[in-house]
N, C-alpha and C positions, 0 to 999 in steps of 0.2 A: 538392416531393417530391423532383426530379431533383438540387437543390441539397444536399438533406439526403442523399441517396444518396451524393454523392462522398465523403462522409466516412467511411461504412461500406461500402463496396463492397469492401473488401479483407476487411474482417473477414466479411461475408457469404461470399464466396468461400471464406476460411478456415474458416469453419462448415461448410458444404457437404463439405469436403475432411475435416476431422472426422468428421462424420456418414457421410460414405462408409466411411472408417476403422473408425469404431464397426460398422456395418454389418457389414463384411468380418470383424471380430474376432468379432462377435457370432455370424454363422452357423460359422464355425470353431471356436469354442470352444463354443457349445451345440448347434448343429447344428439348431436349431428357429426358425421366423418368431416363436412368442410370446417365445424367449429373446432373440432379436435385437432386438425390439421393447421388452423390458424395458428392457435394456442402452442403446440411444438415448434412451430415456426419462429413464434416471438421468443421463446426458450433459447432456440437455436441461436439466433442473431444476439440476443442480450448475453449469452454465453461468448460467442466469438467477439463482441466488444468488449467484454471484460478482459479475455486474454490479451487483445490488442493493446488495450490501454494500460495493462497492468504488467508490461516487460519491463519497465525499468524497477518495479517492485520486485521481481523476480532477480535481476541483478544485483539489487541490495541485499535482499535477503540472500543470496549466495555469498556475500561479502562477509557476512554475520557468519552464516550457517558451516562455512569452511573451516572456521576456526574451533567447532563443536564436533565432538566425536558421535560416531553412527549410531549411539543409541538415541541421543536427544535428536538427529537428523531425522530417525524414524518417529520421533514422539512429534516433531514439528508435522512431518507429513497425516500422521495419523491423528493425534489427540487437538493438534492444532484446526484439523478440518472442522472439529465440532463447535470451535468459538468461531471459524471463520464463516461457516455455512448457518448454524444455528444462533449463534450471537449476533453477527454483523447482519446477515440477510434476513432474518426473522425477529429475533428478540429486540433487536434495536431500534428497527422502524415501530415495532408495538410501543417501546417504551417511550417514543418519542410522542407518541399518539395519546397514549394514557397521560403521561405529564402536562402535554398541550391542553388536553379536555377536561383534565382532572377527572379521570374514571379510572376504572380497574382495568387489568390485563385483560380480564375475560371479557369485558365488554369493549375493549381497544379490538382484539381478536374478533369478535363479533361485528364489529365497524367494518374492518378491513374485508371481511367475507361478503358481508351484506350492503355496505354503502361504500363500495370502493371511491367514488368521486370525492366524498369528506374525506375519508383517510388518505387520499394523495394531498388535499387540500393542508391537512394536519401536517401531515409529515413534511412540506414544502415550506410550511409558516415557520418551520425551527430551521431554515437554512442558514439565516447571519448566525447564531451560535454554532452550529455545524462547520460553517466557514473558518469561524474563529479557531476552534479548537483545533480543527483538523489541517489548516492551514499554518498553524503556528508550530505543531509538533513536526509535518513534513518540513518546515522551513529547518528549524532545528537539527534535523537529521541531516540534510544538505549541508547546511553552514559547518558544522561540525566536522564534516569529512574535510573541508578546504581551510578552515582556520585551523590550523595543525601546524606548528613552526617546525616539526621534525619531518615531515611532510616532503620527500625530495624527488618526487616523478611529478612532473606535470603536462598536461595537456594542452589546456590553453594558458600557456608559460605566464606571459605577462599578468592578468589577471590571477592567476591560482599565484603565482609568487608574491604578488602582491598582498593577499589573503593570508598567506603564511608567515609574512612577516609580520602584518598587521595583528596575527595572532597572540604577539606576546604581551598584548594589553589584555589583562585580565577581562573575562565574560564580554569582549569586542562584540559577538557573533549575537548574546542576549542582547545589549544595548542597540544594536542594530535592528533586533525584531521588534524590541519595545517602541522603537521609533515609527516603525512600520506599520505598527498594530494604532499606534496614536493618530497617526496621518490618515489612515485609511477611516478609523472614527471619526474625523473632523469632518466628513462628508457624508455621513448618515445623518437619519434622524437622531434625535436625543434617546428615547426609548432604545433604538437598535444599535446605537452607538455603545451604550452601557451594556447590552448584552453581547454585543462582538467585542468589546475590552476583557469581560471577565471570562469569555470563554477561550480568547485567547491566552489571557495568562493562565490557565487552568491548562490549556495543553502545554506551555511552556512549563510549568510546575510537572507537570505529568512526564514531560521530555525527562526532566531533573531529577525526577526521582527513581526513574528506571534507569537512568545511567546510574544513579547512586547504589542502589538495590546490586546492578550488576557488578559495579567495582567491588563492594563487600563481597558478593560472592567469589568474584577473582580472588581478592587480597585472602579469602578462607582456603579457597582451592592451592594457593600460592604455598601458604603457611603449613597445609596437611602434605603436600609434596616435598616441602623442606624437612619434615619430620620423617620423611619416607614413606608416607600413604600412598595408596593408588589411588587416584581421584578422576573421577570422570565427569567433568563439568559441562555446564549447557545450560543450567536453568534461568541464569540471568538473560542470555542470549533468546531463551526460548519465549521469556515474556515480551523484551524487545521486541521480538519478529512479529508476537501476535498484535500488539499494540500498533507497530507500524502497518501491519496489513489492516486495520480497522480504520487506521487513518486514511490509507488509500481507497477504503471500500467507502468512504462516507459519501462522496460527490457521486459514485458509480449507482449508490442505492435510491437518492435523489433523481439522477438522471438518469434512470431505468423508467421513470414515469412518464417519460417521453414516448416510450414503445407500448406501457402497458400501465395501468393502475391496478390490477389483480396482484395482491400480496403471494398468492400462490406461485404464479407464471414466474414473477420478478425474483423470487427467492430459489426457485428452480434453475432459473437461467443464470443469476449471478453465481450460483454455489458450483455450477459446473464449469465457469470459469476460475473461480475461485480453487478448484482442485487442480486445473490445469497449471495454474501460476505456481503450486506448492510444487509440483512435478518438474515443471521448468525449471525451479529453484535446486532442487535435488541432482537433475540433469547437467547444470552449469557446476556443481561443485564437484561431482563425481568426476566430470570430462576435463577438470581443470580448466575451463573456459576464461576465468578472469586470469590465470596466470598467461595463458598464450595469448591474448588479446589485452596489451598492456593499459589501454586507455577505455577500455568499455566500463569500467567501474565508474571512471570519472565523468562520461558521458549518462552514465545512470543517476549520478549525484548533480549533475546539473539539470537533468530532468525533473528531479525531484524538487530541486528550489524552485524551478519555474512552475511546477504542480502547485507547489504551498504558496507561491505567489499568485497564481492565478485562483487557486481557493481562496484566499484573503481578498482578492479585488472582488470576488465574485460575490462578496455581501453588499457591493454596491452597483458593480454592473455584470449582466447576463454574458457569460463566457460558453458557446456549445462545447460539449465535450469532445467532438471531432476536432476543434482548434487544438486543445490540451495535448490530445493522443497525437495529433501528427507533430506536434514540437517536439514531443517526448520522443517520438519514434525518429524524427530528424537527427536530433542530440545523439541519440543511440547509435542511428545509422553512420553519423560522422564519426563518432569516437572509433567504431568498429572498422570503418575504412581506414582512419589512421593509424589503426593499431596494426592492418594489415600491410598498409606502408611503411610503419617502422620497422616491421619484423623481416621485410622483405631488404632494406636496407642493412640493417645490423644482425640478422639471422637470429633464429631461437636461442643463442645461447646467451647474448646480452639483451635481448628483450626486458628481463626483469630488472638491468642495472642501467641501460645506456638513458639518458636523459630524452626528453621532449624535444623536437626539432624545433 
């Protein structure tokens, strides 16, 4: 238990702090114990939903973070939370409202505090653009993992081997994504179709830009190592992880309005969840869980492809977050079970080298 707590003590402290802020805000805004208790309950539910829907995020984060040194791992947990909490859970919704309503950030803040119904309407009105950008970015994250001709470990063998072979065609995954964006745009109204296409292309460009920056930093570090310098890399991965976290949080921010349209309550609840996702990521890295469970990473990336596809489709169809979470949990659960089954059959010594069954 003590070993487990070392990974989550910061998250637990952060949770207590947020609940304290929620209690103070609740008493100030409602003036009653019942109203305060209701606000605290919504904060807890939002945090639990964020954690349960983001386990695939933690697994994918761990797959990147395991390649970074401990300095950048700590920075992801500390500096990165400022981006996750204040950037995506506070500033991002305010920026949407400011742009949609053509008002300044202070006016947007006042609107969120004094007219939550209008604030919710304005945030929700930007869903098509958010779905295009976030869905495209997440889809590329998942496709990149499987469109890899050097990949020799496969979980869903027939599909993954086909994608690995197909990856010999340059930019095949980009072509697939662009065709998907175009197909969805054809069933949208003209104005929304243009917004969706532009947002999707920007999501694709953002992914390529982040990949390019990461590659340049890796080349710089490799050159420095060849010259005998001591290199502690991680900036590229740090940028990639924070943009990935932002993409995961898009739907969560909008979906949170199903429980509350109060900006303060939403920010506190989702922030607690974001903190625990980061702690889970560190836990997975330090305990070597991805190496122990061979197909867990595969399940997480399949869940990301599904999440990206659902996010893209949500521009036209309403898909409850519960369904998204259940599909992701099912894929990760199956990959975990398959990993345990594989380990029992081949043993720990061969778990990292034996092919999928």
